C-alpha positions in Angstrom: 52.7 20.9 25.6 48.9 21.1 25.7 48.7 24.1 23.4 50.4 24.7 20.1 53.2 27.2 19.9 51.5 30.2 18.3 52.8 33.7 18.1 49.5 35.5 19.2 50.8 39.0 18.4 51.5 38.4 14.7 50.0 35.0 13.7 46.9 34.8 11.5 44.8 31.9 12.6 43.4 29.4 10.2 39.9 28.1 10.8 41.3 24.7 11.8 43.8 26.2 14.2 41.2 28.4 15.9 38.6 25.6 16.1 41.2 23.2 17.5 42.3 25.7 20.1 38.7 26.2 21.2 38.2 22.5 21.5 41.3 22.2 23.7 39.9 24.9 26.0 36.7 22.8 26.3 38.8 19.7 26.9 40.9 21.1 29.8 37.8 22.5 31.6 37.1 19.8 34.2 33.6 21.1 34.8 32.7 20.1 31.2 34.1 16.6 31.5 31.2 15.2 33.5 27.9 17.2 33.2 24.3 16.3 33.8 21.8 18.2 31.6 18.0 18.1 31.6 15.9 19.1 28.6 13.4 18.1 25.9 14.5 16.0 22.9 13.9 17.4 19.4 15.3 16.6 15.9 16.0 13.0 17.1 17.8 10.8 14.5 18.9 7.2 14.7 21.8 6.7 12.2 22.2 3.3 10.4 25.4 2.9 12.5 23.4 2.9 15.7 24.5 6.3 16.8 21.9 8.8 18.1 21.9 12.5 17.1 19.5 14.9 18.8 19.0 18.3 20.4 18.2 19.1 24.0 16.2 22.3 24.5 14.4 24.3 27.0 12.5 27.5 26.7 15.6 29.6 26.1 18.4 27.6 24.5 19.3 24.4 22.6 22.3 22.0 22.9 23.3 19.6 20.1 24.0 16.1 21.4 25.4 12.8 20.1 25.4 9.3 21.7 27.6 6.6 20.3 26.1 3.2 19.5 28.1 1.6 22.4 26.2 3.8 24.9 22.9 3.8 23.0 22.5 0.1 23.1 22.6 0.1 26.9 19.5 2.4 27.1 16.4 0.8 28.7 13.9 2.9 26.6 13.5 4.3 23.1 14.0 8.1 23.1 12.2 10.3 20.7 11.1 13.8 19.9 9.2 15.4 22.8 10.7 13.3 25.5 12.0 15.1 28.6 15.3 13.4 29.6 18.3 13.8 31.8 21.6 13.3 29.9 25.1 12.7 31.4 28.3 13.1 29.5 31.0 15.6 28.5 31.0 18.7 26.3 33.5 19.2 23.5 33.8 20.7 20.0 33.0 18.9 16.8 35.7 20.5 14.7 34.4 19.6 11.2 31.1 21.2 12.0 32.4 24.0 14.1 29.9 23.4 16.9 30.1 22.4 20.5 28.0 19.5 21.6 27.3 17.1 24.5 28.7 13.6 24.0 26.1 11.8 26.1 27.1 8.5 27.8 23.8 7.9 29.6 20.2 9.0 29.1 17.2 8.7 31.5 13.6 9.6 30.8 12.2 12.5 32.9 8.6 12.3 31.5 7.0 13.8 28.4 8.1 17.2 27.2 5.9 20.3 27.1 5.2 20.1 23.4 4.3 16.4 23.6 1.9 17.0 26.5 0.4 20.0 24.8 -0.2 17.8 21.7 -2.0 15.1 23.7 -4.1 17.7 25.6 -5.2 19.4 22.3 -5.9 16.0 20.7 -8.2 15.0 23.6 -10.0 18.3 23.5 -10.7 18.2 19.7 -11.6 14.6 19.9 -14.2 15.4 22.5 -15.7 18.0 20.2 -16.1 15.4 17.5 -13.6 16.8 15.0 -12.1 13.3 14.5 -15.3 11.4 14.0 -15.4 9.1 11.0 -19.0 10.2 10.3 -17.8 13.6 9.2 -15.2 12.3 6.8 -15.9 13.1 3.1 -15.1 10.7 0.3 -12.2 11.5 -2.0 -13.3 11.8 -5.6 -12.0 8.9 -7.7 -11.2 10.9 -10.8 -10.6 14.6 -9.9 -10.4 17.3 -12.6 -8.6 19.9 -10.5 -6.7 19.6 -7.2 -6.0 22.5 -4.9 -2.6 22.3 -3.2 -1.6 24.1 0.0 2.2 24.0 0.6 5.3 26.1 0.5 6.2 27.3 -3.0 9.9 26.4 -2.3 9.3 23.0 -0.8 10.8 19.8 -2.2 7.4 18.3 -1.4 5.8 20.4 -4.1 8.0 19.0 -6.8 7.4 15.5 -5.5 3.6 15.9 -5.6 3.6 17.4 -9.1 5.8 14.6 -10.4 3.5 11.9 -9.0 0.3 13.6 -10.3 1.8 14.0 -13.7 3.0 10.4 -13.8 -0.2 8.8 -12.5 -2.9 11.0 -14.0 -1.7 13.7 -16.4 -5.3 14.8 -17.1 -5.6 16.5 -13.7 -4.8 20.2 -13.3 -3.4 21.6 -10.1 -4.0 25.0 -8.5 -1.3 25.9 -5.9 -2.1 28.2 -2.9 1.3 28.9 -1.4 1.7 29.3 2.3 4.4 29.2 5.0 4.5 25.7 6.6 6.7 26.4 9.5 6.8 29.1 12.2 4.4 31.3 14.0 3.0 32.9 10.8 2.4 29.5 9.2 -1.1 28.6 10.6 -2.9 31.8 9.5 -1.4 31.6 6.1 -2.3 27.9 5.7 -5.9 28.7 6.8 -6.2 31.6 4.3 -4.9 29.4 1.4 -7.2 26.6 2.5 -10.3 28.8 2.7 -9.5 30.5 -0.7 -9.4 27.1 -2.4 -12.4 25.8 -0.5 -14.4 28.9 -1.8 -13.9 27.9 -5.4 -16.4 25.7 -7.3 -13.8 24.2 -9.7 -11.9 22.3 -7.1 -12.5 18.6 -6.5 -9.9 17.7 -3.8 -7.6 19.8 -1.6 -4.1 18.6 -0.5 -2.3 20.2 2.5 1.3 19.0 2.8 4.9 19.6 3.8 8.0 17.5 4.1 9.5 16.0 7.3 11.0 17.8 10.2 11.2 18.0 14.0 8.2 18.2 16.3 8.8 22.0 16.4 9.0 22.2 12.6 5.6 20.5 12.2 3.9 22.3 15.0 2.0 24.7 12.7 -0.1 21.7 11.7 -1.2 21.2 15.4 -2.8 24.6 15.5 -6.5 24.4 16.8 -7.7 27.1 14.4 -6.3 25.2 11.4 -7.9 22.0 12.7 -11.3 23.7 12.8 -10.8 25.2 9.4 -10.1 21.7 7.9 -13.2 20.4 9.7 -15.4 23.2 8.3 -14.2 22.9 4.7 -16.7 21.9 2.1 -14.2 20.0 -0.1 -12.6 16.7 0.8 -9.1 17.2 2.2 -6.0 15.0 2.2 -3.2 15.9 4.6 0.3 14.6 4.0 2.7 16.1 6.6 6.2 14.8 7.4 7.2 11.1 7.3 5.2 8.0 8.0 6.0 8.1 11.7 4.9 11.8 12.1 1.4 12.6 13.3 -0.2 16.0 13.6 -3.6 17.2 14.6 -4.3 18.1 11.0 -3.9 14.3 10.1 -6.7 13.4 12.5 -9.1 16.0 11.3 -8.5 15.5 7.6 -10.8 13.3 5.5 -7.8 11.2 4.6 -4.3 11.1 6.1 -1.3 10.3 3.9 2.0 9.2 5.5 4.1 11.4 3.1 3.5 14.2 0.5 4.1 11.7 -2.3 1.5 9.3 -0.8 -1.0 12.2 -0.7 -0.6 12.6 -4.5 -1.0 8.9 -5.0 -4.2 8.8 -3.0 -5.6 11.8 -4.8 -5.6 10.4 -8.3 -6.0 7.0 -10.0 -3.3 5.2 -11.9 -3.7 5.7 -15.7 -2.3 2.3 -16.4 -5.2 0.7 -14.5 -7.7 2.5 -16.7 -5.8 1.5 -19.9 -5.9 -2.1 -18.7 -9.6 -1.8 -18.1 -10.3 -0.5 -21.6 -8.2 -3.4 -23.1 -10.2 -5.9 -21.0 -13.5 -4.3 -22.1 -12.4 -4.6 -25.7 -11.5 -8.2 -25.3 -14.9 -8.9 -23.6 -16.8 -7.3 -26.4 -15.0 -9.3 -29.0 -15.6 -12.5 -27.1 -19.3 -11.5 -26.8 -19.7 -10.9 -30.5 -18.0 -14.2 -31.4 -20.3 -16.1 -29.0 -23.3 -14.2 -30.5 -22.4 -15.1 -34.0 -21.8 -18.7 -33.0 -25.2 -19.0 -31.4 -27.0 -17.4 -34.4 -25.1 -19.6 -36.9 -26.1 -22.7 -34.8 -29.7 -21.5 -34.9 -29.5 -21.1 -38.7 -28.0 -24.5 -39.1 -30.9 -26.0 -37.0 -33.5 -24.1 -39.1 -31.8 -25.4 -42.3 -32.0 -29.0 -41.1 -35.7 -28.5 -40.2 -36.3 -27.1 -43.7 -34.8 -30.2 -45.3 -37.0 -32.4 -43.2 -40.2 -30.5 -43.6 -40.1 -29.1 -47.1 -40.1 -30.8 -50.5 -36.8 -31.0 -52.2 -37.9 -28.6 -54.9 -39.0 -26.0 -52.4 -35.7 -26.4 -50.4 -33.7 -25.9 -53.6 -35.7 -22.9 -54.5 -35.1 -21.2 -51.0 -31.4 -22.2 -50.7 -30.2 -19.1 -52.3 -32.4 -17.0 -50.0 -30.8 -18.7 -47.0 -27.3 -17.9 -48.2 -28.4 -14.3 -48.7 -29.7 -14.1 -45.2 -26.5 -15.6 -43.8 -24.5 -13.0 -45.8 -26.6 -10.2 -44.5 -26.1 -11.4 -40.9 -22.4 -11.7 -41.3 -22.3 -8.1 -42.7 -24.4 -6.9 -39.9 -22.2 -8.5 -37.3 -19.1 -7.2 -38.9 -20.7 -3.7 -39.0 -21.4 -4.0 -35.2 -17.8 -5.1 -34.5 -16.5 -2.3 -36.7 -18.7 0.2 -34.9 -17.5 -1.0 -31.5 -13.9 -0.9 -32.7 -14.4 2.6 -33.9 -15.8 3.7 -30.6 -12.8 2.3 -28.8 -10.4 4.1 -31.2 -12.2 7.4 -30.6 -11.9 6.9 -26.8 -8.2 6.1 -27.1 -7.6 9.0 -29.4 -9.5 11.3 -27.0 -7.4 10.2 -24.1 -4.3 10.8 -26.1 -5.3 14.3 -27.3 -6.1 15.3 -23.7 -2.6 14.5 -22.6 -0.8 17.8 -22.2 2.6 16.2 -22.8 1.4 15.0 -26.3 0.3 18.5 -27.1 3.7 19.9 -26.2 5.4 17.2 -28.2 3.6 18.4 -31.4 5.4 21.7 -31.1 2.9 23.7 -29.0 3.9 25.6 -25.9 2.1 27.0 -22.8 2.7 30.7 -22.1 2.3 31.9 -18.5 2.4 35.4 -17.0 4.6 36.2 -14.1 1.6 35.5 -11.7 1.2 32.0 -13.2 -1.9 32.6 -15.3 -2.0 31.1 -18.7 -2.0 33.6 -21.7 -5.0 32.9 -23.9 -5.2 36.1 -26.0 -3.2 39.0 -27.2 -5.4 41.0 -24.8 -3.7 39.3 -21.8 -0.4 41.0 -22.4 1.1 44.4 -23.2 4.4 45.5 -24.6 7.2 45.0 -22.1 5.4 42.2 -20.2 7.6 39.3 -19.0 6.3 35.7 -19.4 7.5 32.1 -19.3 7.3 29.6 -22.2 6.8 26.0 -21.3 7.8 23.5 -24.0 8.1 19.7 -23.9 11.5 19.5 -22.2 11.6 22.6 -20.1 10.7 26.3 -19.9 12.4 29.7 -20.6 11.6 33.3 -20.0 10.5 35.8 -22.7 9.4 39.4 -23.1 6.7 41.1 -25.3 8.6 43.4 -27.7 5.7 44.0 -30.0 2.0 43.1 -30.3 -0.4 42.8 -33.2 -4.2 42.2 -33.0 -5.4 39.8 -35.7 -8.8 40.1 -37.3 -11.0 37.1 -37.9 -10.1 37.2 -41.6 -6.4 37.1 -40.9 -6.9 34.2 -38.5 -8.7 32.2 -41.2 -5.7 32.6 -43.5 
């Protein structure tokens, strides 16, 4: 029998039974066993196994599709997001996922899709207006003090960027202007966040970013208003949207395009290890310079001493020998003083770098208190009884509440 023997009047279906029954309905419908479908590809993925997974869509619906490696290797072109294609295959149900999908056996190009064509047309228009010209690109500061970040507050890209910035250059501070990064409401929100950051005078670089996605997911970054807002910005802007193979209009307008969000963070700050190496090399060069200086002066003194022996009577030479030794001693002390001074300067610089490291401060038992809106609490006047706040320590953070408050006088603070 094709169908299982189920008592429909009293039997309670399991999910597996119902899904299997639906699949069997698909499989006996001859009209679904050989269909030809036209649409635009989105969410295209090429698995390591060689199988293709993608979605065919038009203006009103979407259809999940799969093409096995045996069929995919026979294609005469490389499909991708935005391609308009004609697919032939059969429709069935993928029981594990509970979805129906087209199992494509052949795929033919039908030209570029609407989104891809719209992208190329907008790119040509903005290029003709000069928005992509290299002459308008601003230099990215080598050592920024504060970076403005426009992205979704819930995005994994945000955590990646903060981790990279903390690892490479922990001295930099970050001001986050959250915004939607997908959907119809995303472009105006991104523009508002960008303009808010651009209006501040304590920002050195602005990063606009989000993680990967389909052509539709990234479409907010192809908005012409956003492109013009990036072009008009006073601060240098790095855009890191999607993966290395993804390109948006925002990438072309930005002062610097990063292939991924993490790359955007790497391009925004220097690597602290490189500066430590430079300081070490500078110290070695100074030591070498001092050694050479002493060697030259000692050689000069030796030459003068020989001249004195030749030109002066022995009695006069004996009389001045002690004076020469005294001068040599003074010179040695002076050189040692110079070396000690330079060593002290290097120690001060190293200590300053260490004290500026926020992680070192937290390791000494200090904590950072932030209000619910993210602002740091500097004074008792920043809170009132009942306020909620978060406490950041070396290895994490926790929430707290103000249960009492006491204003200290200057005399009490001195104690």
